[in-house]
N, CA, C and O atoms as CSV, one atom per row, in Angstrom:
chain,resi,resn,atom,element,x,y,z
A,1,MET,N,N,0.823,-1.195,0.000
A,1,MET,CA,C,0.000,0.000,0.000
A,1,MET,C,C,0.866,1.257,0.000
A,1,MET,O,O,0.591,2.223,-0.711
A,2,LYS,N,N,1.935,1.218,0.829
A,2,LYS,CA,C,2.820,2.372,0.888
A,2,LYS,C,C,3.516,2.579,-0.450
A,2,LYS,O,O,3.727,3.710,-0.887
A,3,ARG,N,N,3.866,1.482,-1.087
A,3,ARG,CA,C,4.524,1.587,-2.398
A,3,ARG,C,C,3.578,2.198,-3.434
A,3,ARG,O,O,4.001,3.018,-4.249
A,4,ILE,N,N,2.338,1.816,-3.410
A,4,ILE,CA,C,1.359,2.352,-4.350
A,4,ILE,C,C,1.172,3.846,-4.085
A,4,ILE,O,O,1.107,4.649,-5.016
A,5,PHE,N,N,1.086,4.209,-2.799
A,5,PHE,CA,C,0.935,5.613,-2.435
A,5,PHE,C,C,2.152,6.415,-2.888
A,5,PHE,O,O,2.005,7.499,-3.452
A,6,LEU,N,N,3.358,5.885,-2.644
A,6,LEU,CA,C,4.598,6.549,-3.048
A,6,LEU,C,C,4.667,6.666,-4.570
A,6,LEU,O,O,5.054,7.708,-5.101
A,7,LEU,N,N,4.297,5.609,-5.260
A,7,LEU,CA,C,4.285,5.629,-6.724
A,7,LEU,C,C,3.273,6.661,-7.246
A,7,LEU,O,O,3.539,7.347,-8.233
A,8,ALA,N,N,2.130,6.767,-6.590
A,8,ALA,CA,C,1.119,7.751,-6.997
A,8,ALA,C,C,1.643,9.169,-6.806
A,8,ALA,O,O,1.411,10.027,-7.658
A,9,ILE,N,N,2.346,9.433,-5.703
A,9,ILE,CA,C,2.905,10.765,-5.459
A,9,ILE,C,C,3.979,11.094,-6.493
A,9,ILE,O,O,4.017,12.203,-7.026
A,10,ILE,N,N,4.845,10.132,-6.772
A,10,ILE,CA,C,5.905,10.351,-7.768
A,10,ILE,C,C,5.286,10.601,-9.143
A,10,ILE,O,O,5.719,11.501,-9.862
A,11,THR,N,N,4.292,9.823,-9.507
A,11,THR,CA,C,3.630,9.989,-10.803
A,11,THR,C,C,2.934,11.353,-10.887
A,11,THR,O,O,3.026,12.042,-11.902
A,12,ALA,N,N,2.243,11.729,-9.817
A,12,ALA,CA,C,1.559,13.025,-9.809
A,12,ALA,C,C,2.564,14.170,-9.920
A,12,ALA,O,O,2.337,15.126,-10.662
A,13,THR,N,N,3.665,14.076,-9.192
A,13,THR,CA,C,4.705,15.110,-9.246
A,13,THR,C,C,5.293,15.196,-10.648
A,13,THR,O,O,5.502,16.290,-11.171
A,14,TRP,N,N,5.556,14.061,-11.247
A,14,TRP,CA,C,6.121,14.025,-12.595
A,14,TRP,C,C,5.145,14.639,-13.598
A,14,TRP,O,O,5.541,15.414,-14.469
A,15,CYS,N,N,3.872,14.287,-13.468
A,15,CYS,CA,C,2.846,14.832,-14.379
A,15,CYS,C,C,2.726,16.345,-14.234
A,15,CYS,O,O,2.592,17.066,-15.223
A,16,MET,N,N,2.777,16.817,-12.980
A,16,MET,CA,C,2.673,18.254,-12.746
A,16,MET,C,C,3.878,18.982,-13.328
A,16,MET,O,O,3.729,20.059,-13.905
A,17,SER,N,N,5.061,18.412,-13.184
A,17,SER,CA,C,6.244,19.082,-13.732
A,17,SER,C,C,6.197,19.096,-15.244
A,17,SER,O,O,6.611,20.078,-15.860
A,18,CYS,N,N,5.707,18.040,-15.853
A,18,CYS,CA,C,5.561,18.019,-17.314
A,18,CYS,C,C,4.540,19.064,-17.753
A,18,CYS,O,O,4.739,19.753,-18.753
A,19,ARG,N,N,3.444,19.178,-16.998
A,19,ARG,CA,C,2.405,20.148,-17.331
A,19,ARG,C,C,2.923,21.566,-17.202
A,19,ARG,O,O,2.667,22.405,-18.065
A,20,GLN,N,N,3.652,21.841,-16.124
A,20,GLN,CA,C,4.204,23.180,-15.934
A,20,GLN,C,C,5.203,23.490,-17.038
A,20,GLN,O,O,5.229,24.600,-17.570
A,21,ASN,N,N,6.013,22.514,-17.374
A,21,ASN,CA,C,6.994,22.695,-18.446
A,21,ASN,C,C,6.273,23.009,-19.754
A,21,ASN,O,O,6.688,23.892,-20.505
A,22,ALA,N,N,5.189,22.277,-20.019
A,22,ALA,CA,C,4.418,22.517,-21.239
A,22,ALA,C,C,3.730,23.871,-21.178
A,22,ALA,O,O,3.564,24.527,-22.206
A,23,ASP,N,N,3.326,24.300,-19.983
A,23,ASP,CA,C,2.627,25.578,-19.858
A,23,ASP,C,C,3.491,26.736,-20.342
A,23,ASP,O,O,3.038,27.538,-21.159
A,24,TYR,N,N,4.723,26.837,-19.856
A,24,TYR,CA,C,5.552,27.964,-20.295
A,24,TYR,C,C,5.888,27.837,-21.769
A,24,TYR,O,O,6.007,28.841,-22.471
A,25,LYS,N,N,6.041,26.606,-22.240
A,25,LYS,CA,C,6.343,26.420,-23.666
A,25,LYS,C,C,5.150,26.810,-24.532
A,25,LYS,O,O,5.319,27.419,-25.589
A,26,SER,N,N,3.955,26.464,-24.089
A,26,SER,CA,C,2.779,26.819,-24.895
A,26,SER,C,C,2.555,28.334,-24.888
A,26,SER,O,O,2.152,28.914,-25.897
A,27,ILE,N,N,2.818,28.964,-23.746
A,27,ILE,CA,C,2.690,30.426,-23.689
A,27,ILE,C,C,3.743,31.061,-24.590
A,27,ILE,O,O,3.448,32.008,-25.319
A,28,ARG,N,N,4.974,30.541,-24.543
A,28,ARG,CA,C,6.040,31.059,-25.408
A,28,ARG,C,C,5.655,30.885,-26.885
A,28,ARG,O,O,5.887,31.778,-27.699
A,29,ASP,N,N,5.070,29.738,-27.220
A,29,ASP,CA,C,4.639,29.506,-28.602
A,29,ASP,C,C,3.569,30.509,-29.027
A,29,ASP,O,O,3.556,30.966,-30.170
A,30,GLU,N,N,2.670,30.849,-28.098
A,30,GLU,CA,C,1.650,31.856,-28.395
A,30,GLU,C,C,2.299,33.217,-28.650
A,30,GLU,O,O,1.895,33.947,-29.555
A,31,VAL,N,N,3.301,33.546,-27.850
A,31,VAL,CA,C,4.011,34.814,-28.013
A,31,VAL,C,C,4.664,34.870,-29.392
A,31,VAL,O,O,4.586,35.884,-30.086
A,32,VAL,N,N,5.301,33.781,-29.775
A,32,VAL,CA,C,5.982,33.734,-31.079
A,32,VAL,C,C,4.964,33.837,-32.213
A,32,VAL,O,O,5.218,34.501,-33.218
A,33,THR,N,N,3.826,33.189,-32.055
A,33,THR,CA,C,2.775,33.267,-33.081
A,33,THR,C,C,2.264,34.699,-33.226
A,33,THR,O,O,2.098,35.195,-34.340
A,34,ILE,N,N,2.016,35.356,-32.096
A,34,ILE,CA,C,1.567,36.751,-32.145
A,34,ILE,C,C,2.647,37.621,-32.774
A,34,ILE,O,O,2.349,38.503,-33.580
A,35,HIS,N,N,3.901,37.374,-32.405
A,35,HIS,CA,C,5.024,38.127,-32.984
A,35,HIS,C,C,5.017,38.011,-34.506
A,35,HIS,O,O,5.184,39.007,-35.211
A,36,ASP,N,N,4.825,36.796,-35.008
A,36,ASP,CA,C,4.819,36.581,-36.460
A,36,ASP,C,C,3.691,37.367,-37.127
A,36,ASP,O,O,3.869,37.913,-38.216
A,37,GLU,N,N,2.532,37.423,-36.470
A,37,GLU,CA,C,1.418,38.196,-37.008
A,37,GLU,C,C,1.724,39.696,-36.973
A,37,GLU,O,O,1.384,40.433,-37.898
A,38,VAL,N,N,2.364,40.127,-35.904
A,38,VAL,CA,C,2.720,41.539,-35.775
A,38,VAL,C,C,3.729,41.932,-36.852
A,38,VAL,O,O,3.686,43.050,-37.364
A,39,MET,N,N,4.619,41.034,-37.191
A,39,MET,CA,C,5.596,41.326,-38.248
A,39,MET,C,C,4.894,41.590,-39.581
A,39,MET,O,O,5.326,42.446,-40.353
A,40,LEU,N,N,3.826,40.865,-39.846
A,40,LEU,CA,C,3.049,41.122,-41.075
A,40,LEU,C,C,2.395,42.496,-41.000
A,40,LEU,O,O,2.369,43.233,-41.986
A,41,ASP,N,N,1.862,42.840,-39.817
A,41,ASP,CA,C,1.281,44.170,-39.637
A,41,ASP,C,C,2.341,45.255,-39.769
A,41,ASP,O,O,2.074,46.323,-40.320
A,42,ALA,N,N,3.538,44.985,-39.266
A,42,ALA,CA,C,4.631,45.963,-39.363
A,42,ALA,C,C,4.964,46.233,-40.824
A,42,ALA,O,O,5.291,47.360,-41.197
A,43,GLU,N,N,4.879,45.200,-41.641
A,43,GLU,CA,C,5.132,45.377,-43.071
A,43,GLU,C,C,4.054,46.248,-43.709
A,43,GLU,O,O,4.361,47.130,-44.512
A,44,LEU,N,N,2.799,46.006,-43.356
A,44,LEU,CA,C,1.701,46.840,-43.872
A,44,LEU,C,C,1.853,48.282,-43.400
A,44,LEU,O,O,1.638,49.221,-44.166
A,45,ALA,N,N,2.220,48.447,-42.152
A,45,ALA,CA,C,2.418,49.794,-41.604
A,45,ALA,C,C,3.553,50.503,-42.340
A,45,ALA,O,O,3.460,51.696,-42.628
A,46,TYR,N,N,4.614,49.774,-42.639
A,46,TYR,CA,C,5.738,50.354,-43.376
A,46,TYR,C,C,5.288,50.817,-44.766
A,46,TYR,O,O,5.646,51.908,-45.209
A,47,LYS,N,N,4.509,49.985,-45.442
A,47,LYS,CA,C,4.007,50.363,-46.770
A,47,LYS,C,C,3.140,51.621,-46.690
A,47,LYS,O,O,3.235,52.504,-47.542
A,48,ASN,N,N,2.300,51.693,-45.664
A,48,ASN,CA,C,1.460,52.887,-45.505
A,48,ASN,C,C,2.312,54.108,-45.203
A,48,ASN,O,O,2.023,55.206,-45.679
A,49,LYS,N,N,3.354,53.919,-44.418
A,49,LYS,CA,C,4.238,55.048,-44.104
A,49,LYS,C,C,4.908,55.559,-45.378
A,49,LYS,O,O,5.026,56.769,-45.570
A,50,ARG,N,N,5.340,54.666,-46.233
A,50,ARG,CA,C,5.941,55.060,-47.515
A,50,ARG,C,C,4.925,55.809,-48.381
A,50,ARG,O,O,5.264,56.806,-49.018
A,51,LYS,N,N,3.690,55.331,-48.401
A,51,LYS,CA,C,2.643,56.020,-49.160
A,51,LYS,C,C,2.399,57.417,-48.595
A,51,LYS,O,O,2.197,58.372,-49.344
A,52,LEU,N,N,2.420,57.525,-47.276
A,52,LEU,CA,C,2.253,58.834,-46.640
A,52,LEU,C,C,3.413,59.761,-46.986
A,52,LEU,O,O,3.212,60.956,-47.205
A,53,ASP,N,N,4.625,59.214,-47.037
A,53,ASP,CA,C,5.795,60.003,-47.442
A,53,ASP,C,C,5.594,60.570,-48.850
A,53,ASP,O,O,5.817,61.756,-49.092
A,54,THR,N,N,5.173,59.708,-49.765
A,54,THR,CA,C,4.944,60.121,-51.150
A,54,THR,C,C,3.824,61.152,-51.219
A,54,THR,O,O,3.927,62.146,-51.938
A,55,LEU,N,N,2.767,60.911,-50.474
A,55,LEU,CA,C,1.642,61.849,-50.459
A,55,LEU,C,C,2.082,63.215,-49.932
A,55,LEU,O,O,1.699,64.247,-50.484
A,56,ALA,N,N,2.876,63.223,-48.880
A,56,ALA,CA,C,3.360,64.488,-48.306
A,56,ALA,C,C,4.202,65.260,-49.314
A,56,ALA,O,O,4.123,66.486,-49.391
A,57,GLU,N,N,5.007,64.538,-50.085
A,57,GLU,CA,C,5.861,65.182,-51.086
A,57,GLU,C,C,5.048,65.778,-52.229
A,57,GLU,O,O,5.454,66.769,-52.835
A,58,ASN,N,N,3.907,65.176,-52.518
A,58,ASN,CA,C,3.106,65.593,-53.673
A,58,ASN,C,C,1.800,66.287,-53.295
A,58,ASN,O,O,0.933,66.478,-54.147
A,59,LEU,N,N,1.656,66.656,-52.054
A,59,LEU,CA,C,0.387,67.215,-51.589
A,59,LEU,C,C,0.026,68.516,-52.304
A,59,LEU,O,O,-1.142,68.752,-52.612
A,60,ASP,N,N,1.014,69.351,-52.565
A,60,ASP,CA,C,0.733,70.620,-53.252
A,60,ASP,C,C,0.113,70.396,-54.628
A,60,ASP,O,O,-0.764,71.154,-55.042
A,61,SER,N,N,0.557,69.368,-55.335
A,61,SER,CA,C,0.017,69.106,-56.672
A,61,SER,C,C,-1.385,68.496,-56.622
A,61,SER,O,O,-2.102,68.523,-57.622
A,62,LEU,N,N,-1.779,67.951,-55.483
A,62,LEU,CA,C,-3.107,67.354,-55.356
A,62,LEU,C,C,-4.219,68.381,-55.214
A,62,LEU,O,O,-5.398,68.047,-55.333
A,63,VAL,N,N,-3.849,69.618,-54.961
A,63,VAL,CA,C,-4.851,70.683,-54.810
A,63,VAL,C,C,-5.699,70.797,-56.080
A,63,VAL,O,O,-6.881,71.135,-56.006
A,64,LYS,N,N,-5.110,70.521,-57.229
A,64,LYS,CA,C,-5.849,70.580,-58.495
A,64,LYS,C,C,-6.989,69.562,-58.504
A,64,LYS,O,O,-8.079,69.840,-59.004
A,65,HIS,N,N,-6.723,68.381,-57.944
A,65,HIS,CA,C,-7.735,67.309,-57.937
A,65,HIS,C,C,-8.719,67.440,-56.772
A,65,HIS,O,O,-9.845,66.948,-56.844
A,66,TYR,N,N,-8.290,68.100,-55.710
A,66,TYR,CA,C,-9.110,68.283,-54.514
A,66,TYR,C,C,-9.102,69.770,-54.138
A,66,TYR,O,O,-8.413,70.177,-53.202
A,67,PRO,N,N,-9.874,70.576,-54.878
A,67,PRO,CA,C,-9.811,72.035,-54.715
A,67,PRO,C,C,-10.136,72.543,-53.309
A,67,PRO,O,O,-9.592,73.571,-52.906
A,68,GLY,N,N,-10.982,71.879,-52.562
A,68,GLY,CA,C,-11.350,72.355,-51.231
A,68,GLY,C,C,-10.430,71.854,-50.127
A,68,GLY,O,O,-10.702,72.056,-48.944
A,69,MET,N,N,-9.356,71.211,-50.513
A,69,MET,CA,C,-8.467,70.582,-49.528
A,69,MET,C,C,-7.708,71.625,-48.708
A,69,MET,O,O,-7.187,72.604,-49.244
A,70,ASP,N,N,-7.662,71.395,-47.417
A,70,ASP,CA,C,-6.889,72.234,-46.500
A,70,ASP,C,C,-5.497,71.599,-46.380
A,70,ASP,O,O,-5.296,70.652,-45.620
A,71,ILE,N,N,-4.549,72.137,-47.140
A,71,ILE,CA,C,-3.201,71.551,-47.208
A,71,ILE,C,C,-2.543,71.501,-45.834
A,71,ILE,O,O,-1.909,70.504,-45.489
A,72,ILE,N,N,-2.682,72.543,-45.064
A,72,ILE,CA,C,-2.039,72.589,-43.752
A,72,ILE,C,C,-2.588,71.481,-42.845
A,72,ILE,O,O,-1.827,70.799,-42.157
A,73,ARG,N,N,-3.894,71.313,-42.851
A,73,ARG,CA,C,-4.504,70.265,-42.031
A,73,ARG,C,C,-4.072,68.878,-42.495
A,73,ARG,O,O,-3.768,68.009,-41.678
A,74,GLU,N,N,-4.048,68.677,-43.817
A,74,GLU,CA,C,-3.665,67.370,-44.354
A,74,GLU,C,C,-2.194,67.063,-44.052
A,74,GLU,O,O,-1.852,65.932,-43.707
A,75,LYS,N,N,-1.321,68.077,-44.185
A,75,LYS,CA,C,0.092,67.873,-43.849
A,75,LYS,C,C,0.254,67.520,-42.376
A,75,LYS,O,O,1.072,66.672,-42.017
A,76,ASP,N,N,-0.524,68.170,-41.536
A,76,ASP,CA,C,-0.476,67.884,-40.103
A,76,ASP,C,C,-0.936,66.454,-39.815
A,76,ASP,O,O,-0.323,65.751,-39.011
A,77,THR,N,N,-2.009,66.029,-40.469
A,77,THR,CA,C,-2.515,64.670,-40.288
A,77,THR,C,C,-1.486,63.651,-40.763
A,77,THR,O,O,-1.260,62.637,-40.103
A,78,ILE,N,N,-0.866,63.920,-41.903
A,78,ILE,CA,C,0.173,63.023,-42.423
A,78,ILE,C,C,1.324,62.918,-41.425
A,78,ILE,O,O,1.798,61.823,-41.122
A,79,ALA,N,N,1.767,64.065,-40.922
A,79,ALA,CA,C,2.880,64.074,-39.964
A,79,ALA,C,C,2.526,63.297,-38.692
A,79,ALA,O,O,3.360,62.567,-38.155
A,80,GLN,N,N,1.290,63.457,-38.215
A,80,GLN,CA,C,0.865,62.728,-37.022
A,80,GLN,C,C,0.850,61.220,-37.265
A,80,GLN,O,O,1.323,60.446,-36.432
A,81,LEU,N,N,0.304,60.808,-38.411
A,81,LEU,CA,C,0.267,59.377,-38.739
A,81,LEU,C,C,1.678,58.811,-38.898
A,81,LEU,O,O,1.972,57.719,-38.413
A,82,GLN,N,N,2.541,59.552,-39.572
A,82,GLN,CA,C,3.921,59.096,-39.737
A,82,GLN,C,C,4.609,58.941,-38.382
A,82,GLN,O,O,5.324,57.967,-38.147
A,83,ASN,N,N,4.387,59.898,-37.507
A,83,ASN,CA,C,4.985,59.853,-36.173
A,83,ASN,C,C,4.483,58.642,-35.382
A,83,ASN,O,O,5.267,57.938,-34.745
A,84,LYS,N,N,3.186,58.411,-35.429
A,84,LYS,CA,C,2.608,57.274,-34.712
A,84,LYS,C,C,3.111,55.946,-35.278
A,84,LYS,O,O,3.391,55.016,-34.521
A,85,LEU,N,N,3.227,55.853,-36.599
A,85,LEU,CA,C,3.746,54.634,-37.217
A,85,LEU,C,C,5.209,54.407,-36.833
A,85,LEU,O,O,5.624,53.273,-36.595
A,86,SER,N,N,5.977,55.475,-36.775
A,86,SER,CA,C,7.382,55.357,-36.361
A,86,SER,C,C,7.486,54.901,-34.908
A,86,SER,O,O,8.332,54.072,-34.571
A,87,LYS,N,N,6.630,55.440,-34.058
A,87,LYS,CA,C,6.641,55.038,-32.653
A,87,LYS,C,C,6.262,53.562,-32.501
A,87,LYS,O,O,6.830,52.859,-31.665
A,88,ALA,N,N,5.314,53.099,-33.298
A,88,ALA,CA,C,4.929,51.686,-33.258
A,88,ALA,C,C,6.110,50.818,-33.680
A,88,ALA,O,O,6.368,49.778,-33.074
A,89,ASP,N,N,6.826,51.245,-34.720
A,89,ASP,CA,C,8.026,50.512,-35.142
A,89,ASP,C,C,9.067,50.476,-34.028
A,89,ASP,O,O,9.701,49.447,-33.792
A,90,ASP,N,N,9.238,51.601,-33.349
A,90,ASP,CA,C,10.187,51.655,-32.232
A,90,ASP,C,C,9.783,50.701,-31.113
A,90,ASP,O,O,10.628,50.010,-30.544
A,91,LEU,N,N,8.491,50.666,-30.801
A,91,LEU,CA,C,8.000,49.738,-29.778
A,91,LEU,C,C,8.308,48.296,-30.163
A,91,LEU,O,O,8.772,47.507,-29.340
A,92,MET,N,N,8.047,47.967,-31.417
A,92,MET,CA,C,8.290,46.602,-31.894
A,92,MET,C,C,9.771,46.268,-31.846
A,92,MET,O,O,10.155,45.195,-31.380
A,93,ASN,N,N,10.598,47.176,-32.323
A,93,ASN,CA,C,12.043,46.929,-32.312
A,93,ASN,C,C,12.574,46.778,-30.890
A,93,ASN,O,O,13.383,45.891,-30.617
A,94,ASP,N,N,12.123,47.638,-29.991
A,94,ASP,CA,C,12.545,47.534,-28.592
A,94,ASP,C,C,12.120,46.198,-28.001
A,94,ASP,O,O,12.898,45.540,-27.311
A,95,TRP,N,N,10.879,45.799,-28.275
A,95,TRP,CA,C,10.387,44.533,-27.739
A,95,TRP,C,C,11.229,43.368,-28.258
A,95,TRP,O,O,11.612,42.483,-27.493
A,96,MET,N,N,11.514,43.372,-29.551
A,96,MET,CA,C,12.287,42.268,-30.133
A,96,MET,C,C,13.698,42.197,-29.544
A,96,MET,O,O,14.218,41.108,-29.306
A,97,HIS,N,N,14.309,43.349,-29.313
A,97,HIS,CA,C,15.659,43.356,-28.750
A,97,HIS,C,C,15.678,42.884,-27.298
A,97,HIS,O,O,16.675,42.323,-26.843
A,98,GLN,N,N,14.595,43.104,-26.577
A,98,GLN,CA,C,14.547,42.744,-25.162
A,98,GLN,C,C,13.989,41.342,-24.911
A,98,GLN,O,O,14.199,40.777,-23.838
A,99,PHE,N,N,13.291,40.785,-25.878
A,99,PHE,CA,C,12.651,39.487,-25.695
A,99,PHE,C,C,13.684,38.374,-25.609
A,99,PHE,O,O,14.605,38.294,-26.421
A,100,GLU,N,N,13.514,37.525,-24.616
A,100,GLU,CA,C,14.377,36.359,-24.429
A,100,GLU,C,C,13.545,35.111,-24.684
A,100,GLU,O,O,12.688,34.753,-23.876
A,101,ALA,N,N,13.797,34.451,-25.804
A,101,ALA,CA,C,13.001,33.283,-26.183
A,101,ALA,C,C,13.369,32.042,-25.378
A,101,ALA,O,O,12.573,31.108,-25.280
A,102,ASP,N,N,14.551,32.026,-24.812
A,102,ASP,CA,C,14.975,30.874,-24.011
A,102,ASP,C,C,14.551,31.036,-22.568
A,102,ASP,O,O,14.425,32.151,-22.062
A,103,LYS,N,N,14.337,29.929,-21.924
A,103,LYS,CA,C,13.942,29.913,-20.515
A,103,LYS,C,C,15.079,30.414,-19.627
A,103,LYS,O,O,14.839,31.049,-18.601
A,104,GLY,N,N,16.294,30.130,-20.021
A,104,GLY,CA,C,17.445,30.545,-19.227
A,104,GLY,C,C,17.452,29.859,-17.875
A,104,GLY,O,O,17.148,28.669,-17.780
A,105,ASN,N,N,17.791,30.584,-16.842
A,105,ASN,CA,C,17.855,30.031,-15.487
A,105,ASN,C,C,16.549,30.156,-14.732
A,105,ASN,O,O,16.501,29.912,-13.526
A,106,LYS,N,N,15.501,30.530,-15.420
A,106,LYS,CA,C,14.211,30.718,-14.760
A,106,LYS,C,C,13.577,29.360,-14.441
A,106,LYS,O,O,13.747,28.388,-15.177
A,107,SER,N,N,12.845,29.319,-13.332
A,107,SER,CA,C,12.041,28.128,-13.043
A,107,SER,C,C,10.892,28.095,-14.056
A,107,SER,O,O,10.658,29.072,-14.768
A,108,ASP,N,N,10.193,26.989,-14.114
A,108,ASP,CA,C,9.058,26.887,-15.035
A,108,ASP,C,C,8.006,27.952,-14.735
A,108,ASP,O,O,7.421,28.538,-15.646
A,109,GLU,N,N,7.776,28.194,-13.441
A,109,GLU,CA,C,6.791,29.203,-13.041
A,109,GLU,C,C,7.252,30.607,-13.444
A,109,GLU,O,O,6.463,31.413,-13.937
A,110,GLN,N,N,8.536,30.883,-13.228
A,110,GLN,CA,C,9.070,32.190,-13.608
A,110,GLN,C,C,9.013,32.373,-15.121
A,110,GLN,O,O,8.681,33.449,-15.618
A,111,ALA,N,N,9.342,31.307,-15.843
A,111,ALA,CA,C,9.296,31.371,-17.304
A,111,ALA,C,C,7.860,31.596,-17.784
A,111,ALA,O,O,7.622,32.395,-18.690
A,112,ALA,N,N,6.906,30.888,-17.170
A,112,ALA,CA,C,5.498,31.059,-17.552
A,112,ALA,C,C,5.054,32.498,-17.283
A,112,ALA,O,O,4.355,33.102,-18.097
A,113,SER,N,N,5.460,33.034,-16.147
A,113,SER,CA,C,5.116,34.423,-15.812
A,113,SER,C,C,5.762,35.392,-16.802
A,113,SER,O,O,5.115,36.332,-17.263
A,114,TYR,N,N,7.030,35.167,-17.126
A,114,TYR,CA,C,7.740,36.031,-18.074
A,114,TYR,C,C,7.044,36.015,-19.435
A,114,TYR,O,O,6.781,37.069,-20.013
A,115,PHE,N,N,6.747,34.818,-19.942
A,115,PHE,CA,C,6.143,34.722,-21.267
A,115,PHE,C,C,4.708,35.262,-21.273
A,115,PHE,O,O,4.251,35.790,-22.287
A,116,THR,N,N,4.002,35.134,-20.152
A,116,THR,CA,C,2.672,35.726,-20.053
A,116,THR,C,C,2.766,37.241,-20.144
A,116,THR,O,O,1.966,37.875,-20.832
A,117,ASN,N,N,3.728,37.816,-19.462
A,117,ASN,CA,C,3.949,39.265,-19.507
A,117,ASN,C,C,4.343,39.706,-20.925
A,117,ASN,O,O,3.867,40.730,-21.415
A,118,GLU,N,N,5.202,38.937,-21.569
A,118,GLU,CA,C,5.615,39.263,-22.933
A,118,GLU,C,C,4.448,39.133,-23.909
A,118,GLU,O,O,4.365,39.876,-24.887
A,119,LYS,N,N,3.557,38.195,-23.643
A,119,LYS,CA,C,2.361,38.040,-24.485
A,119,LYS,C,C,1.496,39.292,-24.401
A,119,LYS,O,O,0.961,39.755,-25.408
A,120,LEU,N,N,1.363,39.836,-23.195
A,120,LEU,CA,C,0.600,41.076,-23.025
A,120,LEU,C,C,1.259,42.223,-23.793
A,120,LEU,O,O,0.575,43.016,-24.440
A,121,LYS,N,N,2.576,42.307,-23.719
A,121,LYS,CA,C,3.300,43.390,-24.404
A,121,LYS,C,C,3.130,43.288,-25.916
A,121,LYS,O,O,2.801,44.275,-26.575
A,122,ILE,N,N,3.353,42.092,-26.469
A,122,ILE,CA,C,3.298,41.945,-27.927
A,122,ILE,C,C,1.849,42.063,-28.415
A,122,ILE,O,O,1.616,42.504,-29.540
A,123,SER,N,N,0.886,41.679,-27.593
A,123,SER,CA,C,-0.524,41.854,-27.956
A,123,SER,C,C,-0.887,43.339,-27.999
A,123,SER,O,O,-1.667,43.771,-28.847
A,124,SER,N,N,-0.323,44.102,-27.093
A,124,SER,CA,C,-0.549,45.551,-27.093
A,124,SER,C,C,0.039,46.184,-28.351
A,124,SER,O,O,-0.579,47.059,-28.957
A,125,ILE,N,N,1.229,45.743,-28.739
A,125,ILE,CA,C,1.858,46.249,-29.958
A,125,ILE,C,C,1.012,45.860,-31.172
A,125,ILE,O,O,0.855,46.649,-32.104
A,126,ASP,N,N,0.476,44.654,-31.156
A,126,ASP,CA,C,-0.389,44.190,-32.242
A,126,ASP,C,C,-1.617,45.097,-32.361
A,126,ASP,O,O,-2.004,45.475,-33.467
A,127,SER,N,N,-2.220,45.440,-31.238
A,127,SER,CA,C,-3.382,46.339,-31.243
A,127,SER,C,C,-3.012,47.719,-31.771
A,127,SER,O,O,-3.764,48.334,-32.527
A,128,THR,N,N,-1.848,48.189,-31.363
A,128,THR,CA,C,-1.376,49.498,-31.827
A,128,THR,C,C,-1.231,49.507,-33.341
A,128,THR,O,O,-1.709,50.420,-34.014
A,129,TYR,N,N,-0.566,48.483,-33.872
A,129,TYR,CA,C,-0.412,48.397,-35.328
A,129,TYR,C,C,-1.767,48.303,-36.022
A,129,TYR,O,O,-2.000,48.987,-37.018
A,130,ALA,N,N,-2.655,47.468,-35.508
A,130,ALA,CA,C,-3.967,47.300,-36.150
A,130,ALA,C,C,-4.711,48.630,-36.215
A,130,ALA,O,O,-5.307,48.963,-37.240
A,131,ASN,N,N,-4.675,49.383,-35.127
A,131,ASN,CA,C,-5.320,50.702,-35.098
A,131,ASN,C,C,-4.702,51.644,-36.120
A,131,ASN,O,O,-5.408,52.312,-36.876
A,132,LEU,N,N,-3.379,51.690,-36.132
A,132,LEU,CA,C,-2.691,52.622,-37.029
A,132,LEU,C,C,-2.860,52.242,-38.494
A,132,LEU,O,O,-2.953,53.117,-39.355
A,133,ILE,N,N,-2.898,50.980,-38.777
A,133,ILE,CA,C,-3.135,50.541,-40.161
A,133,ILE,C,C,-4.533,50.967,-40.592
A,133,ILE,O,O,-4.732,51.446,-41.708
A,134,LYS,N,N,-5.496,50.786,-39.698
A,134,LYS,CA,C,-6.870,51.190,-40.005
A,134,LYS,C,C,-6.951,52.699,-40.249
A,134,LYS,O,O,-7.569,53.146,-41.216
A,135,LEU,N,N,-6.323,53.475,-39.365
A,135,LEU,CA,C,-6.339,54.939,-39.520
A,135,LEU,C,C,-5.625,55.385,-40.799
A,135,LEU,O,O,-6.143,56.211,-41.550
A,136,SER,N,N,-4.446,54.838,-41.037
A,136,SER,CA,C,-3.682,55.265,-42.215
A,136,SER,C,C,-4.342,54.790,-43.499
A,136,SER,O,O,-4.315,55.505,-44.500
A,137,ASP,N,N,-4.937,53.596,-43.496
A,137,ASP,CA,C,-5.676,53.121,-44.675
A,137,ASP,C,C,-6.831,54.070,-45.003
A,137,ASP,O,O,-7.036,54.437,-46.160
A,138,ALA,N,N,-7.576,54.460,-43.975
A,138,ALA,CA,C,-8.719,55.358,-44.183
A,138,ALA,C,C,-8.253,56.710,-44.725
A,138,ALA,O,O,-8.879,57.272,-45.624
A,139,PHE,N,N,-7.151,57.230,-44.175
A,139,PHE,CA,C,-6.639,58.510,-44.643
A,139,PHE,C,C,-6.165,58.402,-46.091
A,139,PHE,O,O,-6.479,59.261,-46.915
A,140,LEU,N,N,-5.416,57.355,-46.400
A,140,LEU,CA,C,-4.886,57.190,-47.751
A,140,LEU,C,C,-6.014,56.966,-48.769
A,140,LEU,O,O,-5.897,57.361,-49.929
A,141,LEU,N,N,-7.082,56.342,-48.332
A,141,LEU,CA,C,-8.206,56.074,-49.218
A,141,LEU,C,C,-8.821,57.389,-49.739
A,141,LEU,O,O,-9.331,57.449,-50.858
A,142,LYS,N,N,-8.758,58.438,-48.902
A,142,LYS,CA,C,-9.278,59.738,-49.334
A,142,LYS,C,C,-8.574,60.210,-50.600
A,142,LYS,O,O,-9.163,60.913,-51.422
A,143,PHE,N,N,-7.314,59.821,-50.752
A,143,PHE,CA,C,-6.518,60.258,-51.892
A,143,PHE,C,C,-6.258,59.118,-52.870
A,143,PHE,O,O,-5.381,59.201,-53.729
A,144,LYS,N,N,-7.042,58.051,-52.718
A,144,LYS,CA,C,-6.949,56.875,-53.590
A,144,LYS,C,C,-5.516,56.327,-53.643
A,144,LYS,O,O,-5.013,55.970,-54.708
A,145,GLN,N,N,-4.885,56.269,-52.490
A,145,GLN,CA,C,-3.510,55.751,-52.389
A,145,GLN,C,C,-3.523,54.314,-51.905
A,145,GLN,O,O,-2.465,53.702,-51.756
């Protein structure tokens, strides 16, 4: 009976350690998946930023096609969008430089906590990009860009 009880405790402990090990790995995998999606958004944001650059350079010539356009307001909007897109890129670059994909010397619990925190950070960056892509797409659509 004691052997069965001891075997049950050892088995339960082993199962829990495997589960905890899988937990931080699954959270890390989620972080990497979100990162990959954010990289696609970063590419879209970059393309929109380039379009905004081109639009800013040619805004004076667009007055012919859009006679009621307030050039000063449009230039200001372009500058704000460009600034926000640049800040999003900076956030992403900073996150990538600081992210540690390896568990290192962390316990499984510490690693799970670290990757959970990183998931929140990269999800926030993902939301930022999604918002900015939506805003810049809508602005560029006004000029058929």
